[in-house]
C-alpha positions in Angstrom: 21.0 6.9 -25.4 22.7 6.2 -22.0 25.4 3.6 -21.7 23.7 0.4 -20.8 26.6 -0.7 -18.7 26.2 2.4 -16.5 22.5 1.5 -16.0 23.4 -2.1 -15.1 25.3 -1.0 -11.9 22.3 0.5 -10.0 20.1 -2.3 -11.5 22.3 -4.9 -10.0 22.3 -3.2 -6.6 18.5 -3.1 -6.5 18.2 -6.7 -7.6 20.6 -7.7 -4.8 18.5 -5.7 -2.4 15.5 -7.8 -3.4 17.3 -11.1 -3.5 19.5 -11.1 -0.4 16.6 -11.1 2.2 15.1 -14.1 0.4 18.5 -15.9 0.4 18.9 -15.1 4.1 15.4 -16.5 5.0 16.0 -19.7 3.1 19.6 -20.2 4.2 18.5 -19.8 7.8 15.8 -22.5 7.7 16.4 -25.9 9.2 14.9 -27.8 6.3 13.8 -31.0 8.0 12.0 -29.0 10.7 10.6 -26.6 8.1 9.0 -29.5 6.1 7.3 -30.9 9.2 6.0 -27.4 10.1 4.4 -27.1 6.6 2.2 -30.1 7.3 0.9 -28.6 10.6 -2.9 -27.9 10.6 -2.4 -24.3 11.7 -0.1 -23.6 8.7 -2.6 -25.1 6.4 -5.4 -23.0 7.8 -3.4 -19.8 7.5 -2.5 -20.7 3.8 -6.2 -21.4 3.1 -7.3 -18.1 4.6 -4.7 -16.2 2.7 -5.7 -17.9 -0.5 -9.4 -17.2 0.1 -9.0 -13.5 1.0 -6.7 -13.0 -1.9 -9.2 -14.5 -4.4 -12.0 -12.4 -2.9 -10.1 -9.2 -3.0 -8.9 -9.8 -6.6 -12.5 -10.4 -7.7 -13.7 -7.2 -6.1 -10.8 -5.2 -7.5 -11.3 -6.5 -11.0 -15.1 -6.1 -10.9 -15.1 -2.6 -9.5 -11.7 -1.4 -10.8 -12.2 -2.3 -14.5 -15.1 0.2 -15.2 -13.2 3.0 -13.4 -10.0 2.2 -15.3 -12.0 2.3 -18.5 -13.6 5.7 -17.6 -10.3 7.2 -16.7 -8.7 5.9 -19.9 -11.4 6.8 -22.4 -13.7 9.3 -20.6 -13.6 13.0 -20.4 -15.3 14.5 -17.4 -15.0 17.2 -14.9 -12.9 16.2 -11.9 -11.0 13.5 -13.7 -7.7 14.7 -12.2 -9.3 14.5 -8.7 -10.5 11.0 -9.3 -7.0 10.0 -10.6 -5.4 11.5 -7.5 -7.9 9.7 -5.3 -7.1 6.4 -7.0 -3.3 7.0 -6.4 -3.7 8.0 -2.8 -3.5 4.6 -1.2 -0.1 4.0 -2.9 1.5 6.9 -1.1 0.0 6.3 2.3 2.2 4.6 4.8 0.7 1.2 5.8 0.1 2.2 9.4 -1.8 5.3 8.2 -3.9 3.2 5.8 -4.7 0.8 8.5 -5.8 3.5 10.9 -7.9 5.1 8.2 -9.6 1.9 7.4 -10.3 1.4 11.1 -11.8 4.8 11.3 -14.2 3.9 8.5 -15.1 0.3 9.2 -14.4 0.0 13.0 -17.2 -0.3 15.5 -17.5 3.4 15.8 -16.3 4.3 12.3 -18.0 6.3 9.7 -19.6 3.2 8.1 -19.0 0.7 11.0 -21.4 2.5 13.3 -24.2 1.9 10.9 -23.4 -1.7 10.4 -24.1 -2.5 14.0 -20.8 -4.3 14.3 -17.1 -3.5 13.6 -15.2 -5.3 10.9 -11.9 -4.9 12.9 -9.8 -8.0 13.1 -12.0 -10.1 10.8 -11.6 -11.9 7.5 -13.7 -9.1 5.9 -11.2 -6.5 7.3 -8.4 -8.4 5.7 -10.2 -8.4 2.3 -10.9 -4.6 2.6 -7.3 -3.9 3.4 -6.1 -6.0 0.4 -8.5 -4.2 -1.8 -7.4 -0.8 -0.5 -3.7 -1.7 -1.3 -4.2 -3.6 -4.6 -6.9 -1.6 -6.4 -4.7 1.4 -7.3 -2.1 -0.8 -8.9 -4.7 -2.7 -10.9 -6.6 0.5 -11.9 -3.4 2.2 -13.1 -2.4 -0.8 -15.2 -5.8 -1.4 -16.6 -6.1 2.3 -17.4 -2.9 2.2 -19.4 -4.1 -0.8 -21.3 -7.4 0.8 -22.1 -5.6 4.0 -23.3 -3.3 2.1 -25.6 
């Protein structure tokens, strides 16, 4: 078993890496002005939109991801490795590549967008699709592990 004190050193560095940007953001705020900005209508609308898109994407990910996670955990079928690789793919794509790929599918001239008659680009639905694309692999992997246990 490795010495826990040796493991603590890199753990502290990564925790500081996570913590210091947050400290810098909050330390740099002018708090009286920040409180007044929070009550601005535009901020409220942005928070409401973020909340609604997050709830929508979580619902879709849970509803569609749970059956797939169960199949990957308990099922045996040909091509299972390919399906697992496909599920993991969005996690390794750079965000810019993922965005361009989604645009090429759901944009006005995309593979699916051209048949919709309109593009989903820069819409609330596009935000939900992007959130699903990013979040689904994490949920499916976690749920698969739970189903397998």
